[in-house]
C-alpha positions, 0 to 999 in steps of 0.5 A: 227511778229511785225507791218510792219516787213517783214518775214526773207525770204522775203528779199531774195526772193521778190524784195523790190518794190514788198514787199513794194507795196500794193500787199500784203495789200488791203481793202475788203468791207464785205456784211454788209458794213464794210471795213477790211484792209488785210495784207497778210504778218502778219500771214505767218512767222515762227519764231523758237524761238517762235514756240510754241506760233505761233503754238497755234495761228494757229487755230485762224488765220485759222478761221479768214482767212477762214471767210474772204475767205467765205465773199469775195467769197460770194461778188464775187458770188453776183457781178457775179449775178449782172453782169448777171442781168445787161447783161440780162437787157441791152440785153432786152432793146436793143432787144426791141429798135431794134425790135421797129425800125425794125432793125436787128443786127448780134450776134457780133454787139449785143454783142459788144453793150452790152460789151461797156456799161459803167455801165457793164464795171465798174461792170466787173472791180469791179468783176475782183478786187474782184476775184483777192482779193478772190484768194489772201485770198484763198491762204492765207487760204492754207498758214495758213494750210501749216504753221500749218503742218510746225509748228507741224513738227518743234515743234517735231524737237524742242522737240527732240533737247531739249531731246537730249541736256538734255541727253548730260549734 
């Protein structure tokens, strides 16, 4: 599939406003700070005319997407740890503050104050985006795996067609 060309089946099954949106294209920041632009559409089409070439690329595509998934999953895990640490730090600070002031809060009040922390809210939003992207990449890895199976099956059918057409001439 060349450039921004969409897979053939896309026009039939995906509304144009979704196909042209950024839902399939997003950036991922790796732990080392590098930013990778992801385009989920680039590796999902199967073209019967170039099936052998596509099948040869499947292993490399799988390794690429599995590696990206591993990186994104690690980033999500890191954000989850940061979020837990931030919650704990806020809870400790609040406990000390209210203990010093001889005030008691209910569990709901305590939780509401923690949940309203602007830094915590930003971190949770970042985590939600990272989890969404992680899910997309996970399903891309699954799609590449399924694509490999489909290419193998289609290659077998294509071989049979060639053999049958050779016998008919």
